[in-house]
PDB file with SEQRES, HELIX, SHEET and CRYST1 records, atoms N, CA, C and O in Angstrom:
SEQRES   1 A   90  MET ALA HIS THR VAL PHE CYS ALA ARG TYR LYS GLN GLU          
SEQRES   2 A   90  MET PRO GLY LEU ASP GLU THR PRO PHE ASP SER ASP PHE          
SEQRES   3 A   90  GLY GLN LYS ILE TYR ASN ASN VAL SER LYS LYS ALA TRP          
SEQRES   4 A   90  GLY GLU TRP VAL GLU HIS GLN LYS MET LEU LEU ASN GLU          
SEQRES   5 A   90  TYR ARG LEU GLN PRO TRP THR PRO GLN ALA GLN GLU PHE          
SEQRES   6 A   90  LEU VAL GLU GLN MET ASN GLN TYR PHE PHE GLY GLU GLY          
SEQRES   7 A   90  SER GLY LEU PRO GLN ASP TYR VAL PRO PRO THR ARG              
HELIX    1 AA1 ASP A   25  ASN A   33  1                                   9    
HELIX    2 AA2 LYS A   36  GLU A   52  1                                  17    
HELIX    3 AA3 PRO A   60  PHE A   75  1                                  16    
SHEET    1 AA1 2 THR A   4  PHE A   6  0                                        
SHEET    2 AA1 2 GLU A  13  PRO A  15 -1                                        
CRYST1    1.000    1.000    1.000  90.00  90.00  90.00 P 1           1          
ATOM      1  N   MET A   1       0.835  -1.189  -0.008  1.00  0.00           N  
ATOM      2  CA  MET A   1       0.013  -0.018  -0.005  1.00  0.00           C  
ATOM      3  C   MET A   1       0.905   1.238   0.006  1.00  0.00           C  
ATOM      4  O   MET A   1       1.917   1.311   0.702  1.00  0.00           O  
ATOM      5  N   ALA A   2       0.487   2.187  -0.776  1.00  0.00           N  
ATOM      6  CA  ALA A   2       1.306   3.466  -0.899  1.00  0.00           C  
ATOM      7  C   ALA A   2       1.198   4.289   0.382  1.00  0.00           C  
ATOM      8  O   ALA A   2       0.195   4.249   1.095  1.00  0.00           O  
ATOM      9  N   HIS A   3       2.231   5.009   0.635  1.00  0.00           N  
ATOM     10  CA  HIS A   3       2.273   5.937   1.776  1.00  0.00           C  
ATOM     11  C   HIS A   3       1.420   7.149   1.507  1.00  0.00           C  
ATOM     12  O   HIS A   3       1.634   7.839   0.510  1.00  0.00           O  
ATOM     13  N   THR A   4       0.450   7.435   2.371  1.00  0.00           N  
ATOM     14  CA  THR A   4      -0.399   8.617   2.192  1.00  0.00           C  
ATOM     15  C   THR A   4      -0.205   9.484   3.390  1.00  0.00           C  
ATOM     16  O   THR A   4       0.139   8.998   4.467  1.00  0.00           O  
ATOM     17  N   VAL A   5      -0.419  10.762   3.223  1.00  0.00           N  
ATOM     18  CA  VAL A   5      -0.270  11.775   4.273  1.00  0.00           C  
ATOM     19  C   VAL A   5      -1.408  12.755   4.205  1.00  0.00           C  
ATOM     20  O   VAL A   5      -2.048  12.885   3.162  1.00  0.00           O  
ATOM     21  N   PHE A   6      -1.673  13.437   5.271  1.00  0.00           N  
ATOM     22  CA  PHE A   6      -2.549  14.602   5.235  1.00  0.00           C  
ATOM     23  C   PHE A   6      -1.563  15.784   4.967  1.00  0.00           C  
ATOM     24  O   PHE A   6      -0.836  16.242   5.849  1.00  0.00           O  
ATOM     25  N   CYS A   7      -1.593  16.221   3.742  1.00  0.00           N  
ATOM     26  CA  CYS A   7      -0.612  17.210   3.290  1.00  0.00           C  
ATOM     27  C   CYS A   7      -0.787  18.568   3.960  1.00  0.00           C  
ATOM     28  O   CYS A   7      -1.866  19.160   3.942  1.00  0.00           O  
ATOM     29  N   ALA A   8       0.310  19.045   4.553  1.00  0.00           N  
ATOM     30  CA  ALA A   8       0.288  20.351   5.235  1.00  0.00           C  
ATOM     31  C   ALA A   8       0.007  21.481   4.272  1.00  0.00           C  
ATOM     32  O   ALA A   8      -0.533  22.511   4.677  1.00  0.00           O  
ATOM     33  N   ARG A   9       0.350  21.321   3.039  1.00  0.00           N  
ATOM     34  CA  ARG A   9       0.165  22.444   2.067  1.00  0.00           C  
ATOM     35  C   ARG A   9      -1.255  22.396   1.449  1.00  0.00           C  
ATOM     36  O   ARG A   9      -1.891  23.431   1.248  1.00  0.00           O  
ATOM     37  N   TYR A  10      -1.722  21.187   1.159  1.00  0.00           N  
ATOM     38  CA  TYR A  10      -3.046  21.094   0.475  1.00  0.00           C  
ATOM     39  C   TYR A  10      -4.174  20.734   1.388  1.00  0.00           C  
ATOM     40  O   TYR A  10      -5.323  20.707   0.948  1.00  0.00           O  
ATOM     41  N   LYS A  11      -3.904  20.451   2.657  1.00  0.00           N  
ATOM     42  CA  LYS A  11      -4.920  20.178   3.671  1.00  0.00           C  
ATOM     43  C   LYS A  11      -5.877  19.050   3.238  1.00  0.00           C  
ATOM     44  O   LYS A  11      -7.088  19.118   3.445  1.00  0.00           O  
ATOM     45  N   GLN A  12      -5.284  18.016   2.631  1.00  0.00           N  
ATOM     46  CA  GLN A  12      -6.093  16.832   2.272  1.00  0.00           C  
ATOM     47  C   GLN A  12      -5.174  15.605   2.202  1.00  0.00           C  
ATOM     48  O   GLN A  12      -3.952  15.729   2.127  1.00  0.00           O  
ATOM     49  N   GLU A  13      -5.801  14.408   2.228  1.00  0.00           N  
ATOM     50  CA  GLU A  13      -5.056  13.134   2.107  1.00  0.00           C  
ATOM     51  C   GLU A  13      -4.529  13.051   0.674  1.00  0.00           C  
ATOM     52  O   GLU A  13      -5.265  13.247  -0.293  1.00  0.00           O  
ATOM     53  N   MET A  14      -3.245  12.759   0.571  1.00  0.00           N  
ATOM     54  CA  MET A  14      -2.603  12.653  -0.763  1.00  0.00           C  
ATOM     55  C   MET A  14      -1.470  11.658  -0.685  1.00  0.00           C  
ATOM     56  O   MET A  14      -1.012  11.342   0.413  1.00  0.00           O  
ATOM     57  N   PRO A  15      -0.976  11.127  -1.869  1.00  0.00           N  
ATOM     58  CA  PRO A  15       0.181  10.251  -1.820  1.00  0.00           C  
ATOM     59  C   PRO A  15       1.372  10.998  -1.245  1.00  0.00           C  
ATOM     60  O   PRO A  15       1.635  12.151  -1.587  1.00  0.00           O  
ATOM     61  N   GLY A  16       2.098  10.296  -0.347  1.00  0.00           N  
ATOM     62  CA  GLY A  16       3.282  10.875   0.266  1.00  0.00           C  
ATOM     63  C   GLY A  16       4.555  10.490  -0.444  1.00  0.00           C  
ATOM     64  O   GLY A  16       4.529   9.751  -1.428  1.00  0.00           O  
ATOM     65  N   LEU A  17       5.660  10.984   0.050  1.00  0.00           N  
ATOM     66  CA  LEU A  17       6.974  10.704  -0.499  1.00  0.00           C  
ATOM     67  C   LEU A  17       7.341   9.235  -0.344  1.00  0.00           C  
ATOM     68  O   LEU A  17       6.823   8.578   0.558  1.00  0.00           O  
ATOM     69  N   ASP A  18       8.183   8.716  -1.158  1.00  0.00           N  
ATOM     70  CA  ASP A  18       8.628   7.307  -1.082  1.00  0.00           C  
ATOM     71  C   ASP A  18       9.645   7.097   0.065  1.00  0.00           C  
ATOM     72  O   ASP A  18       9.775   5.995   0.598  1.00  0.00           O  
ATOM     73  N   GLU A  19      10.339   8.151   0.418  1.00  0.00           N  
ATOM     74  CA  GLU A  19      11.336   8.056   1.485  1.00  0.00           C  
ATOM     75  C   GLU A  19      11.573   9.457   2.087  1.00  0.00           C  
ATOM     76  O   GLU A  19      11.158  10.451   1.491  1.00  0.00           O  
ATOM     77  N   THR A  20      12.202   9.548   3.202  1.00  0.00           N  
ATOM     78  CA  THR A  20      12.521  10.829   3.806  1.00  0.00           C  
ATOM     79  C   THR A  20      13.475  11.584   2.874  1.00  0.00           C  
ATOM     80  O   THR A  20      14.385  10.987   2.299  1.00  0.00           O  
ATOM     81  N   PRO A  21      13.262  12.920   2.726  1.00  0.00           N  
ATOM     82  CA  PRO A  21      14.140  13.669   1.818  1.00  0.00           C  
ATOM     83  C   PRO A  21      15.569  13.845   2.370  1.00  0.00           C  
ATOM     84  O   PRO A  21      16.516  14.004   1.601  1.00  0.00           O  
ATOM     85  N   PHE A  22      15.715  13.816   3.694  1.00  0.00           N  
ATOM     86  CA  PHE A  22      17.011  13.883   4.313  1.00  0.00           C  
ATOM     87  C   PHE A  22      16.916  13.279   5.703  1.00  0.00           C  
ATOM     88  O   PHE A  22      15.837  13.203   6.291  1.00  0.00           O  
ATOM     89  N   ASP A  23      18.063  12.849   6.219  1.00  0.00           N  
ATOM     90  CA  ASP A  23      18.064  12.103   7.491  1.00  0.00           C  
ATOM     91  C   ASP A  23      18.188  13.031   8.678  1.00  0.00           C  
ATOM     92  O   ASP A  23      19.280  13.299   9.179  1.00  0.00           O  
ATOM     93  N   SER A  24      17.032  13.516   9.115  1.00  0.00           N  
ATOM     94  CA  SER A  24      16.909  14.375  10.276  1.00  0.00           C  
ATOM     95  C   SER A  24      15.461  14.374  10.783  1.00  0.00           C  
ATOM     96  O   SER A  24      14.559  13.854  10.127  1.00  0.00           O  
ATOM     97  N   ASP A  25      15.266  14.956  11.940  1.00  0.00           N  
ATOM     98  CA  ASP A  25      13.871  15.063  12.391  1.00  0.00           C  
ATOM     99  C   ASP A  25      13.019  15.866  11.459  1.00  0.00           C  
ATOM    100  O   ASP A  25      11.848  15.546  11.254  1.00  0.00           O  
ATOM    101  N   PHE A  26      13.596  16.933  10.874  1.00  0.00           N  
ATOM    102  CA  PHE A  26      12.838  17.764   9.916  1.00  0.00           C  
ATOM    103  C   PHE A  26      12.507  16.945   8.659  1.00  0.00           C  
ATOM    104  O   PHE A  26      11.412  17.077   8.110  1.00  0.00           O  
ATOM    105  N   GLY A  27      13.427  16.115   8.207  1.00  0.00           N  
ATOM    106  CA  GLY A  27      13.175  15.227   7.085  1.00  0.00           C  
ATOM    107  C   GLY A  27      12.020  14.282   7.352  1.00  0.00           C  
ATOM    108  O   GLY A  27      11.203  14.017   6.470  1.00  0.00           O  
ATOM    109  N   GLN A  28      11.956  13.777   8.569  1.00  0.00           N  
ATOM    110  CA  GLN A  28      10.884  12.881   9.020  1.00  0.00           C  
ATOM    111  C   GLN A  28       9.588  13.654   9.032  1.00  0.00           C  
ATOM    112  O   GLN A  28       8.556  13.129   8.613  1.00  0.00           O  
ATOM    113  N   LYS A  29       9.609  14.865   9.490  1.00  0.00           N  
ATOM    114  CA  LYS A  29       8.394  15.756   9.495  1.00  0.00           C  
ATOM    115  C   LYS A  29       7.883  15.943   8.086  1.00  0.00           C  
ATOM    116  O   LYS A  29       6.680  15.856   7.840  1.00  0.00           O  
ATOM    117  N   ILE A  30       8.808  16.204   7.138  1.00  0.00           N  
ATOM    118  CA  ILE A  30       8.417  16.367   5.726  1.00  0.00           C  
ATOM    119  C   ILE A  30       7.734  15.062   5.230  1.00  0.00           C  
ATOM    120  O   ILE A  30       6.667  15.078   4.615  1.00  0.00           O  
ATOM    121  N   TYR A  31       8.416  13.938   5.537  1.00  0.00           N  
ATOM    122  CA  TYR A  31       7.885  12.646   5.069  1.00  0.00           C  
ATOM    123  C   TYR A  31       6.478  12.396   5.613  1.00  0.00           C  
ATOM    124  O   TYR A  31       5.619  11.889   4.892  1.00  0.00           O  
ATOM    125  N   ASN A  32       6.247  12.731   6.825  1.00  0.00           N  
ATOM    126  CA  ASN A  32       4.971  12.493   7.473  1.00  0.00           C  
ATOM    127  C   ASN A  32       3.842  13.461   7.112  1.00  0.00           C  
ATOM    128  O   ASN A  32       2.670  13.151   7.330  1.00  0.00           O  
ATOM    129  N   ASN A  33       4.182  14.623   6.565  1.00  0.00           N  
ATOM    130  CA  ASN A  33       3.207  15.675   6.394  1.00  0.00           C  
ATOM    131  C   ASN A  33       3.186  16.345   5.034  1.00  0.00           C  
ATOM    132  O   ASN A  33       2.402  17.277   4.852  1.00  0.00           O  
ATOM    133  N   VAL A  34       3.989  15.939   4.074  1.00  0.00           N  
ATOM    134  CA  VAL A  34       4.062  16.596   2.754  1.00  0.00           C  
ATOM    135  C   VAL A  34       3.824  15.599   1.655  1.00  0.00           C  
ATOM    136  O   VAL A  34       4.421  14.523   1.633  1.00  0.00           O  
ATOM    137  N   SER A  35       2.955  15.960   0.748  1.00  0.00           N  
ATOM    138  CA  SER A  35       2.625  15.106  -0.392  1.00  0.00           C  
ATOM    139  C   SER A  35       3.715  15.133  -1.432  1.00  0.00           C  
ATOM    140  O   SER A  35       4.547  16.040  -1.429  1.00  0.00           O  
ATOM    141  N   LYS A  36       3.732  14.150  -2.334  1.00  0.00           N  
ATOM    142  CA  LYS A  36       4.596  14.153  -3.450  1.00  0.00           C  
ATOM    143  C   LYS A  36       4.410  15.388  -4.328  1.00  0.00           C  
ATOM    144  O   LYS A  36       5.374  15.994  -4.795  1.00  0.00           O  
ATOM    145  N   LYS A  37       3.155  15.737  -4.537  1.00  0.00           N  
ATOM    146  CA  LYS A  37       2.829  16.913  -5.346  1.00  0.00           C  
ATOM    147  C   LYS A  37       3.413  18.150  -4.720  1.00  0.00           C  
ATOM    148  O   LYS A  37       4.080  18.916  -5.415  1.00  0.00           O  
ATOM    149  N   ALA A  38       3.201  18.384  -3.464  1.00  0.00           N  
ATOM    150  CA  ALA A  38       3.726  19.570  -2.803  1.00  0.00           C  
ATOM    151  C   ALA A  38       5.234  19.596  -2.803  1.00  0.00           C  
ATOM    152  O   ALA A  38       5.838  20.654  -2.979  1.00  0.00           O  
ATOM    153  N   TRP A  39       5.886  18.379  -2.597  1.00  0.00           N  
ATOM    154  CA  TRP A  39       7.325  18.312  -2.627  1.00  0.00           C  
ATOM    155  C   TRP A  39       7.862  18.704  -4.002  1.00  0.00           C  
ATOM    156  O   TRP A  39       8.844  19.441  -4.102  1.00  0.00           O  
ATOM    157  N   GLY A  40       7.231  18.222  -5.040  1.00  0.00           N  
ATOM    158  CA  GLY A  40       7.635  18.562  -6.399  1.00  0.00           C  
ATOM    159  C   GLY A  40       7.589  20.072  -6.655  1.00  0.00           C  
ATOM    160  O   GLY A  40       8.476  20.641  -7.292  1.00  0.00           O  
ATOM    161  N   GLU A  41       6.549  20.687  -6.149  1.00  0.00           N  
ATOM    162  CA  GLU A  41       6.416  22.130  -6.285  1.00  0.00           C  
ATOM    163  C   GLU A  41       7.514  22.835  -5.480  1.00  0.00           C  
ATOM    164  O   GLU A  41       8.089  23.829  -5.924  1.00  0.00           O  
ATOM    165  N   TRP A  42       7.788  22.302  -4.300  1.00  0.00           N  
ATOM    166  CA  TRP A  42       8.870  22.916  -3.497  1.00  0.00           C  
ATOM    167  C   TRP A  42      10.233  22.819  -4.285  1.00  0.00           C  
ATOM    168  O   TRP A  42      11.015  23.770  -4.297  1.00  0.00           O  
ATOM    169  N   VAL A  43      10.474  21.702  -4.905  1.00  0.00           N  
ATOM    170  CA  VAL A  43      11.740  21.573  -5.610  1.00  0.00           C  
ATOM    171  C   VAL A  43      11.899  22.648  -6.688  1.00  0.00           C  
ATOM    172  O   VAL A  43      12.972  23.225  -6.868  1.00  0.00           O  
ATOM    173  N   GLU A  44      10.806  22.891  -7.391  1.00  0.00           N  
ATOM    174  CA  GLU A  44      10.808  23.988  -8.402  1.00  0.00           C  
ATOM    175  C   GLU A  44      11.030  25.359  -7.729  1.00  0.00           C  
ATOM    176  O   GLU A  44      11.803  26.187  -8.210  1.00  0.00           O  
ATOM    177  N   HIS A  45      10.350  25.560  -6.639  1.00  0.00           N  
ATOM    178  CA  HIS A  45      10.494  26.853  -5.914  1.00  0.00           C  
ATOM    179  C   HIS A  45      11.918  27.018  -5.395  1.00  0.00           C  
ATOM    180  O   HIS A  45      12.494  28.104  -5.463  1.00  0.00           O  
ATOM    181  N   GLN A  46      12.479  25.927  -4.875  1.00  0.00           N  
ATOM    182  CA  GLN A  46      13.854  25.938  -4.413  1.00  0.00           C  
ATOM    183  C   GLN A  46      14.856  26.254  -5.521  1.00  0.00           C  
ATOM    184  O   GLN A  46      15.823  26.980  -5.293  1.00  0.00           O  
ATOM    185  N   LYS A  47      14.633  25.714  -6.715  1.00  0.00           N  
ATOM    186  CA  LYS A  47      15.499  26.054  -7.876  1.00  0.00           C  
ATOM    187  C   LYS A  47      15.453  27.546  -8.120  1.00  0.00           C  
ATOM    188  O   LYS A  47      16.497  28.162  -8.333  1.00  0.00           O  
ATOM    189  N   MET A  48      14.286  28.139  -8.096  1.00  0.00           N  
ATOM    190  CA  MET A  48      14.168  29.535  -8.317  1.00  0.00           C  
ATOM    191  C   MET A  48      14.922  30.330  -7.232  1.00  0.00           C  
ATOM    192  O   MET A  48      15.618  31.295  -7.549  1.00  0.00           O  
ATOM    193  N   LEU A  49      14.784  29.926  -5.940  1.00  0.00           N  
ATOM    194  CA  LEU A  49      15.491  30.593  -4.862  1.00  0.00           C  
ATOM    195  C   LEU A  49      17.027  30.494  -5.088  1.00  0.00           C  
ATOM    196  O   LEU A  49      17.745  31.484  -4.947  1.00  0.00           O  
ATOM    197  N   LEU A  50      17.497  29.310  -5.431  1.00  0.00           N  
ATOM    198  CA  LEU A  50      18.938  29.101  -5.685  1.00  0.00           C  
ATOM    199  C   LEU A  50      19.398  30.035  -6.771  1.00  0.00           C  
ATOM    200  O   LEU A  50      20.444  30.669  -6.633  1.00  0.00           O  
ATOM    201  N   ASN A  51      18.662  30.140  -7.829  1.00  0.00           N  
ATOM    202  CA  ASN A  51      19.039  30.969  -8.992  1.00  0.00           C  
ATOM    203  C   ASN A  51      18.956  32.468  -8.684  1.00  0.00           C  
ATOM    204  O   ASN A  51      19.891  33.219  -8.964  1.00  0.00           O  
ATOM    205  N   GLU A  52      17.841  32.888  -8.112  1.00  0.00           N  
ATOM    206  CA  GLU A  52      17.638  34.316  -7.894  1.00  0.00           C  
ATOM    207  C   GLU A  52      18.555  34.881  -6.818  1.00  0.00           C  
ATOM    208  O   GLU A  52      19.018  36.018  -6.916  1.00  0.00           O  
ATOM    209  N   TYR A  53      18.810  34.084  -5.799  1.00  0.00           N  
ATOM    210  CA  TYR A  53      19.716  34.558  -4.749  1.00  0.00           C  
ATOM    211  C   TYR A  53      21.148  34.117  -4.965  1.00  0.00           C  
ATOM    212  O   TYR A  53      22.015  34.378  -4.132  1.00  0.00           O  
ATOM    213  N   ARG A  54      21.406  33.438  -6.099  1.00  0.00           N  
ATOM    214  CA  ARG A  54      22.716  32.982  -6.461  1.00  0.00           C  
ATOM    215  C   ARG A  54      23.398  32.186  -5.300  1.00  0.00           C  
ATOM    216  O   ARG A  54      24.560  32.379  -4.946  1.00  0.00           O  
ATOM    217  N   LEU A  55      22.562  31.286  -4.758  1.00  0.00           N  
ATOM    218  CA  LEU A  55      23.058  30.506  -3.632  1.00  0.00           C  
ATOM    219  C   LEU A  55      23.914  29.347  -4.078  1.00  0.00           C  
ATOM    220  O   LEU A  55      23.709  28.794  -5.159  1.00  0.00           O  
ATOM    221  N   GLN A  56      24.864  28.979  -3.262  1.00  0.00           N  
ATOM    222  CA  GLN A  56      25.717  27.807  -3.451  1.00  0.00           C  
ATOM    223  C   GLN A  56      25.252  26.756  -2.458  1.00  0.00           C  
ATOM    224  O   GLN A  56      25.595  26.859  -1.280  1.00  0.00           O  
ATOM    225  N   PRO A  57      24.492  25.751  -2.869  1.00  0.00           N  
ATOM    226  CA  PRO A  57      23.819  24.870  -1.955  1.00  0.00           C  
ATOM    227  C   PRO A  57      24.694  24.084  -1.030  1.00  0.00           C  
ATOM    228  O   PRO A  57      24.195  23.540  -0.044  1.00  0.00           O  
ATOM    229  N   TRP A  58      25.968  23.994  -1.293  1.00  0.00           N  
ATOM    230  CA  TRP A  58      26.892  23.275  -0.421  1.00  0.00           C  
ATOM    231  C   TRP A  58      27.340  24.092   0.779  1.00  0.00           C  
ATOM    232  O   TRP A  58      27.974  23.548   1.683  1.00  0.00           O  
ATOM    233  N   THR A  59      27.029  25.382   0.814  1.00  0.00           N  
ATOM    234  CA  THR A  59      27.454  26.188   1.925  1.00  0.00           C  
ATOM    235  C   THR A  59      26.458  26.071   3.088  1.00  0.00           C  
ATOM    236  O   THR A  59      25.256  25.925   2.866  1.00  0.00           O  
ATOM    237  N   PRO A  60      26.955  26.137   4.311  1.00  0.00           N  
ATOM    238  CA  PRO A  60      26.017  26.041   5.472  1.00  0.00           C  
ATOM    239  C   PRO A  60      24.997  27.186   5.476  1.00  0.00           C  
ATOM    240  O   PRO A  60      23.854  26.975   5.881  1.00  0.00           O  
ATOM    241  N   GLN A  61      25.379  28.394   5.036  1.00  0.00           N  
ATOM    242  CA  GLN A  61      24.486  29.542   5.054  1.00  0.00           C  
ATOM    243  C   GLN A  61      23.369  29.299   4.042  1.00  0.00           C  
ATOM    244  O   GLN A  61      22.223  29.619   4.358  1.00  0.00           O  
ATOM    245  N   ALA A  62      23.611  28.773   2.882  1.00  0.00           N  
ATOM    246  CA  ALA A  62      22.574  28.492   1.889  1.00  0.00           C  
ATOM    247  C   ALA A  62      21.656  27.406   2.410  1.00  0.00           C  
ATOM    248  O   ALA A  62      20.434  27.505   2.302  1.00  0.00           O  
ATOM    249  N   GLN A  63      22.267  26.345   2.991  1.00  0.00           N  
ATOM    250  CA  GLN A  63      21.449  25.261   3.528  1.00  0.00           C  
ATOM    251  C   GLN A  63      20.503  25.767   4.612  1.00  0.00           C  
ATOM    252  O   GLN A  63      19.329  25.397   4.632  1.00  0.00           O  
ATOM    253  N   GLU A  64      20.997  26.597   5.498  1.00  0.00           N  
ATOM    254  CA  GLU A  64      20.193  27.099   6.602  1.00  0.00           C  
ATOM    255  C   GLU A  64      19.021  27.970   6.003  1.00  0.00           C  
ATOM    256  O   GLU A  64      17.877  27.861   6.445  1.00  0.00           O  
ATOM    257  N   PHE A  65      19.325  28.785   5.046  1.00  0.00           N  
ATOM    258  CA  PHE A  65      18.353  29.620   4.387  1.00  0.00           C  
ATOM    259  C   PHE A  65      17.251  28.733   3.748  1.00  0.00           C  
ATOM    260  O   PHE A  65      16.059  28.991   3.917  1.00  0.00           O  
ATOM    261  N   LEU A  66      17.675  27.701   3.024  1.00  0.00           N  
ATOM    262  CA  LEU A  66      16.700  26.863   2.335  1.00  0.00           C  
ATOM    263  C   LEU A  66      15.855  26.071   3.305  1.00  0.00           C  
ATOM    264  O   LEU A  66      14.671  25.866   3.038  1.00  0.00           O  
ATOM    265  N   VAL A  67      16.398  25.619   4.408  1.00  0.00           N  
ATOM    266  CA  VAL A  67      15.575  24.884   5.426  1.00  0.00           C  
ATOM    267  C   VAL A  67      14.562  25.862   6.029  1.00  0.00           C  
ATOM    268  O   VAL A  67      13.412  25.495   6.267  1.00  0.00           O  
ATOM    269  N   GLU A  68      14.988  27.110   6.275  1.00  0.00           N  
ATOM    270  CA  GLU A  68      14.010  28.098   6.823  1.00  0.00           C  
ATOM    271  C   GLU A  68      12.895  28.342   5.779  1.00  0.00           C  
ATOM    272  O   GLU A  68      11.718  28.387   6.135  1.00  0.00           O  
ATOM    273  N   GLN A  69      13.255  28.495   4.530  1.00  0.00           N  
ATOM    274  CA  GLN A  69      12.250  28.684   3.477  1.00  0.00           C  
ATOM    275  C   GLN A  69      11.372  27.487   3.327  1.00  0.00           C  
ATOM    276  O   GLN A  69      10.168  27.637   3.123  1.00  0.00           O  
ATOM    277  N   MET A  70      11.914  26.316   3.418  1.00  0.00           N  
ATOM    278  CA  MET A  70      11.146  25.066   3.294  1.00  0.00           C  
ATOM    279  C   MET A  70      10.108  25.003   4.470  1.00  0.00           C  
ATOM    280  O   MET A  70       8.934  24.686   4.279  1.00  0.00           O  
ATOM    281  N   ASN A  71      10.592  25.307   5.626  1.00  0.00           N  
ATOM    282  CA  ASN A  71       9.692  25.264   6.810  1.00  0.00           C  
ATOM    283  C   ASN A  71       8.536  26.247   6.601  1.00  0.00           C  
ATOM    284  O   ASN A  71       7.385  25.902   6.866  1.00  0.00           O  
ATOM    285  N   GLN A  72       8.824  27.470   6.129  1.00  0.00           N  
ATOM    286  CA  GLN A  72       7.783  28.464   5.843  1.00  0.00           C  
ATOM    287  C   GLN A  72       6.878  27.968   4.749  1.00  0.00           C  
ATOM    288  O   GLN A  72       5.662  28.125   4.856  1.00  0.00           O  
ATOM    289  N   TYR A  73       7.422  27.365   3.677  1.00  0.00           N  
ATOM    290  CA  TYR A  73       6.657  26.927   2.536  1.00  0.00           C  
ATOM    291  C   TYR A  73       5.618  25.865   2.935  1.00  0.00           C  
ATOM    292  O   TYR A  73       4.473  25.922   2.486  1.00  0.00           O  
ATOM    293  N   PHE A  74       6.006  24.916   3.759  1.00  0.00           N  
ATOM    294  CA  PHE A  74       5.084  23.853   4.118  1.00  0.00           C  
ATOM    295  C   PHE A  74       4.323  24.103   5.419  1.00  0.00           C  
ATOM    296  O   PHE A  74       3.168  23.691   5.523  1.00  0.00           O  
ATOM    297  N   PHE A  75       4.911  24.749   6.396  1.00  0.00           N  
ATOM    298  CA  PHE A  75       4.275  24.803   7.701  1.00  0.00           C  
ATOM    299  C   PHE A  75       4.017  26.247   8.221  1.00  0.00           C  
ATOM    300  O   PHE A  75       3.469  26.426   9.309  1.00  0.00           O  
ATOM    301  N   GLY A  76       4.409  27.245   7.445  1.00  0.00           N  
ATOM    302  CA  GLY A  76       4.216  28.656   7.905  1.00  0.00           C  
ATOM    303  C   GLY A  76       3.386  29.418   6.911  1.00  0.00           C  
ATOM    304  O   GLY A  76       2.438  28.894   6.325  1.00  0.00           O  
ATOM    305  N   GLU A  77       3.755  30.654   6.732  1.00  0.00           N  
ATOM    306  CA  GLU A  77       2.986  31.572   5.848  1.00  0.00           C  
ATOM    307  C   GLU A  77       3.378  31.423   4.362  1.00  0.00           C  
ATOM    308  O   GLU A  77       2.849  32.141   3.514  1.00  0.00           O  
ATOM    309  N   GLY A  78       4.251  30.547   4.063  1.00  0.00           N  
ATOM    310  CA  GLY A  78       4.704  30.353   2.690  1.00  0.00           C  
ATOM    311  C   GLY A  78       6.047  31.026   2.455  1.00  0.00           C  
ATOM    312  O   GLY A  78       6.395  32.006   3.114  1.00  0.00           O  
ATOM    313  N   SER A  79       6.766  30.500   1.541  1.00  0.00           N  
ATOM    314  CA  SER A  79       8.098  31.067   1.187  1.00  0.00           C  
ATOM    315  C   SER A  79       7.847  32.205   0.157  1.00  0.00           C  
ATOM    316  O   SER A  79       7.207  32.018  -0.877  1.00  0.00           O  
ATOM    317  N   GLY A  80       8.369  33.340   0.493  1.00  0.00           N  
ATOM    318  CA  GLY A  80       8.184  34.510  -0.393  1.00  0.00           C  
ATOM    319  C   GLY A  80       9.031  34.476  -1.609  1.00  0.00           C  
ATOM    320  O   GLY A  80       9.958  33.672  -1.711  1.00  0.00           O  
ATOM    321  N   LEU A  81       8.729  35.334  -2.537  1.00  0.00           N  
ATOM    322  CA  LEU A  81       9.539  35.491  -3.741  1.00  0.00           C  
ATOM    323  C   LEU A  81      10.536  36.595  -3.519  1.00  0.00           C  
ATOM    324  O   LEU A  81      10.268  37.530  -2.765  1.00  0.00           O  
ATOM    325  N   PRO A  82      11.726  36.504  -4.185  1.00  0.00           N  
ATOM    326  CA  PRO A  82      12.687  37.588  -4.082  1.00  0.00           C  
ATOM    327  C   PRO A  82      12.032  38.913  -4.505  1.00  0.00           C  
ATOM    328  O   PRO A  82      11.101  38.941  -5.310  1.00  0.00           O  
ATOM    329  N   GLN A  83      12.545  39.991  -3.940  1.00  0.00           N  
ATOM    330  CA  GLN A  83      11.934  41.316  -4.150  1.00  0.00           C  
ATOM    331  C   GLN A  83      11.833  41.659  -5.604  1.00  0.00           C  
ATOM    332  O   GLN A  83      10.770  42.107  -6.034  1.00  0.00           O  
ATOM    333  N   ASP A  84      12.860  41.483  -6.388  1.00  0.00           N  
ATOM    334  CA  ASP A  84      12.836  41.890  -7.822  1.00  0.00           C  
ATOM    335  C   ASP A  84      12.531  40.721  -8.767  1.00  0.00           C  
ATOM    336  O   ASP A  84      12.847  40.795  -9.954  1.00  0.00           O  
ATOM    337  N   TYR A  85      11.918  39.638  -8.253  1.00  0.00           N  
ATOM    338  CA  TYR A  85      11.697  38.482  -9.078  1.00  0.00           C  
ATOM    339  C   TYR A  85      10.671  38.764 -10.188  1.00  0.00           C  
ATOM    340  O   TYR A  85       9.608  39.339  -9.952  1.00  0.00           O  
ATOM    341  N   VAL A  86      11.017  38.356 -11.353  1.00  0.00           N  
ATOM    342  CA  VAL A  86      10.067  38.459 -12.500  1.00  0.00           C  
ATOM    343  C   VAL A  86       9.937  37.033 -13.096  1.00  0.00           C  
ATOM    344  O   VAL A  86      10.903  36.492 -13.635  1.00  0.00           O  
ATOM    345  N   PRO A  87       8.756  36.450 -12.991  1.00  0.00           N  
ATOM    346  CA  PRO A  87       8.552  35.102 -13.479  1.00  0.00           C  
ATOM    347  C   PRO A  87       8.825  34.957 -14.949  1.00  0.00           C  
ATOM    348  O   PRO A  87       8.495  35.853 -15.726  1.00  0.00           O  
ATOM    349  N   PRO A  88       9.432  33.829 -15.364  1.00  0.00           N  
ATOM    350  CA  PRO A  88       9.694  33.634 -16.776  1.00  0.00           C  
ATOM    351  C   PRO A  88       8.420  33.591 -17.584  1.00  0.00           C  
ATOM    352  O   PRO A  88       7.378  33.121 -17.127  1.00  0.00           O  
ATOM    353  N   THR A  89       8.533  34.102 -18.816  1.00  0.00           N  
ATOM    354  CA  THR A  89       7.373  34.026 -19.717  1.00  0.00           C  
ATOM    355  C   THR A  89       7.577  32.795 -20.590  1.00  0.00           C  
ATOM    356  O   THR A  89       8.703  32.486 -20.980  1.00  0.00           O  
ATOM    357  N   ARG A  90       6.492  32.095 -20.897  1.00  0.00           N  
ATOM    358  CA  ARG A  90       6.568  30.894 -21.688  1.00  0.00           C  
ATOM    359  C   ARG A  90       5.951  31.016 -23.054  1.00  0.00           C  
ATOM    360  O   ARG A  90       5.956  30.053 -23.821  1.00  0.00           O  
TER     361      ARG A  90                                                      
END                                                                             
C-alpha cells in the first residue's frame, strides 16, 4: 500500500513521498506531512531561490536559508519570492 499523508500544504489526504528527503527530524516531519505533489512544487520553488539569490547549496548559510524557506513553505506563511523576481514568460 502506498504511503499517504494529510498534506500540510493542500490540507487533504494525498500520496506521500517514497522516502525521507534527508536524514533528520525535519526530514521525517516532511515525510509524514508533505505530499509528493507539494514536494515537487517545492523543488521547483527551491530552484528559483537558488538561482535568484545565487546560492551555493553546499554552503552552510545556503542550507540554513533553504531549510528556513522550506519550513515556511510547508508549515508557515509560505516562502516568499525575491523582491525583484520576474517570473519567466513561456
